[in-house]
C-alpha positions in Angstrom: 48.3 -25.7 -25.9 48.1 -22.0 -25.0 51.4 -20.2 -25.4 52.7 -16.6 -25.7 54.8 -15.8 -28.8 56.1 -12.3 -29.7 53.8 -10.6 -27.3 50.7 -12.4 -28.5 48.6 -15.2 -27.0 48.4 -18.2 -29.3 45.1 -19.9 -28.5 42.0 -20.6 -30.5 39.9 -18.8 -27.9 41.8 -15.5 -28.5 41.2 -13.5 -31.6 44.4 -11.5 -32.2 44.1 -8.3 -34.2 46.3 -5.5 -32.9 45.9 -1.8 -33.6 49.0 0.4 -34.0 47.1 3.5 -32.8 46.9 2.2 -29.2 50.5 1.0 -29.1 52.9 3.6 -27.7 56.5 2.3 -27.3 57.9 -0.7 -25.5 57.2 -2.0 -22.0 60.4 -2.9 -20.3 58.9 -5.0 -17.5 55.3 -6.1 -16.9 54.5 -6.0 -13.2 50.7 -6.0 -13.1 47.3 -6.2 -14.7 44.6 -3.6 -14.6 40.9 -4.4 -15.1 38.6 -2.0 -17.0 35.0 -1.7 -18.2 34.2 -0.2 -21.6 31.1 1.8 -20.7 29.5 0.3 -23.9 27.0 -2.4 -24.6 29.1 -4.3 -27.2 32.7 -4.9 -28.3 32.3 -3.6 -31.8 32.2 0.1 -30.8 35.5 -0.2 -29.0 37.1 -2.1 -31.9 35.8 0.4 -34.4 37.2 3.3 -32.3 40.6 1.6 -32.4 40.3 1.1 -36.1 39.5 4.8 -36.5 42.8 5.7 -34.8 41.8 6.2 -31.2 45.0 6.6 -29.1 43.8 5.2 -25.7 43.0 1.6 -25.3 44.0 -1.7 -23.6 45.7 -4.9 -24.6 42.6 -7.1 -24.4 38.8 -6.8 -24.8 36.2 -9.4 -23.6 32.7 -9.2 -25.1 29.5 -10.2 -23.4 29.6 -13.7 -24.9 33.1 -14.2 -23.4 35.0 -13.8 -26.7 38.6 -12.5 -26.1 40.1 -10.1 -28.5 43.8 -9.2 -28.2 44.0 -5.6 -29.5 47.7 -4.7 -28.6 51.0 -6.5 -28.4 51.8 -7.2 -24.7 55.3 -5.9 -25.3 53.8 -2.5 -26.1 52.6 0.3 -23.8 48.9 1.1 -24.0 47.4 4.3 -22.5 44.8 2.6 -20.3 45.5 3.8 -16.7 45.2 7.5 -16.9 45.8 9.8 -13.9 47.2 7.9 -11.0 46.1 8.2 -7.4 48.8 8.5 -4.7 49.2 5.0 -3.4 50.7 5.7 0.0 48.1 8.3 0.8 45.2 6.0 -0.3 46.7 3.1 1.7 47.7 5.4 4.6 51.3 4.4 4.8 53.2 7.6 3.6 56.2 8.8 5.4 55.7 12.4 6.7 58.0 13.9 4.0 56.2 12.2 1.1 52.7 13.0 2.6 53.8 16.7 2.7 54.9 16.6 -0.9 51.6 14.9 -2.0 49.5 17.4 -0.1 51.4 20.4 -1.5 50.9 19.1 -5.1 47.2 18.5 -4.8 46.6 21.9 -3.1 49.0 24.0 -5.2 47.6 27.4 -5.8 47.1 28.9 -9.3 46.2 25.6 -11.0 42.9 23.9 -11.9 42.2 20.6 -10.0 42.8 18.7 -13.3 46.2 20.2 -13.6 47.1 19.5 -10.0 45.9 15.9 -10.3 48.1 15.5 -13.4 51.1 16.9 -11.6 50.6 14.5 -8.8 50.2 11.6 -11.2 53.5 12.5 -12.8 55.1 12.6 -9.4 53.7 9.1 -8.7 54.8 7.8 -12.0 58.4 8.7 -11.1 58.3 6.1 -8.3 59.2 2.4 -8.7 56.4 -0.1 -8.6 55.0 -1.2 -6.1 55.6 2.1 -4.2 53.0 3.4 -6.7 50.0 1.9 -8.4 50.5 0.3 -11.9 51.1 2.8 -14.7 50.9 2.5 -18.5 54.6 1.8 -18.6 54.4 -1.5 -16.7 50.9 -3.0 -16.8 48.6 -5.0 -19.1 45.1 -3.6 -19.5 42.0 -5.8 -19.9 38.7 -4.2 -21.0 35.4 -6.0 -20.3 32.3 -4.9 -22.1 29.7 -3.3 -19.8 27.7 -0.1 -19.6 28.0 2.3 -16.7 24.8 3.4 -15.0 25.3 6.8 -13.3 22.2 6.6 -11.1 23.4 3.4 -9.5 27.1 4.3 -9.8 27.9 0.9 -11.1 28.5 -1.1 -14.3 26.6 -3.9 -15.9 26.9 -7.2 -14.0 29.5 -9.2 -15.9 28.2 -12.3 -17.6 29.3 -15.8 -16.6 31.1 -16.1 -19.9 33.0 -12.9 -19.4 34.1 -14.0 -15.9 35.2 -17.4 -17.1 37.2 -15.8 -20.0 38.7 -13.2 -17.7 39.9 -15.8 -15.2 41.6 -17.8 -17.9 43.1 -14.8 -19.5 44.5 -13.4 -16.3 46.0 -16.8 -15.5 47.8 -17.0 -18.9 49.2 -13.5 -18.4 50.2 -14.1 -14.8 52.0 -17.3 -15.7 53.9 -15.8 -18.6 55.1 -12.7 -16.7 55.3 -14.3 -13.2 52.6 -12.0 -11.7 51.1 -12.8 -8.4 47.3 -12.5 -9.0 46.5 -11.7 -5.4 48.8 -8.8 -5.1 49.3 -7.5 -8.6 45.9 -7.3 -10.3 43.9 -4.1 -9.8 40.5 -2.6 -10.5 41.0 0.6 -12.5 38.7 2.6 -10.3 40.8 1.9 -7.3 44.1 3.2 -8.7 43.2 6.1 -11.0 40.9 9.1 -11.2 38.0 7.1 -12.8 34.6 5.8 -11.7 35.3 4.2 -8.3 33.4 1.0 -9.2 35.2 0.4 -12.5 36.7 -3.1 -12.4 35.6 -3.8 -8.8 33.1 -6.6 -9.8 35.8 -8.3 -11.8 38.4 -8.1 -9.1 35.9 -9.4 -6.5 35.3 -12.5 -8.7 39.0 -13.2 -9.3 39.7 -13.0 -5.6 36.7 -14.9 -4.3 35.5 -17.0 -7.1 31.9 -15.7 -6.3 30.0 -14.0 -9.1 29.1 -10.4 -8.2 
């Protein structure tokens, strides 16, 4: 029977090997799940990067055969989200004062766009979820192996095995941390300054049950 113990999933289908380099302090409360793609053709390159001391990473990794690796303790923060987009502006529900603040930050003179985007992200991170999108401090990250193809602006189609494993993994995490899958699972590209299509195929499947 699958269970969660000390931040790790105990199940024969999950290979647990955590990497201290991608764990950065404690998560106080898990509110959400963020879906990622690796932009690689296999899991070994990601695992090797973690083993070599890479600082960014996610809690889980799913290879093309559907094998699940747990690479970080779920009680630990992973740097997997990056620069947050302003939620109320994206969803067109900002109050006038907040919209003015967001606009001023992103158009502030004297700074590069990257600096302005980071300043806005810090502003967003100061809000409580769900007024903002999930951040590193309160979300679980799941990486699914797949290359990005710039000409098509999309990632490899996830395999049936990956989708099956993803669904099961999300359900385990959601049950353990009382997460509503319909409202608290996100594609990375929709919430942060990343490739827009990152995670979209995965989220589509979770919501519809139809393979992309």
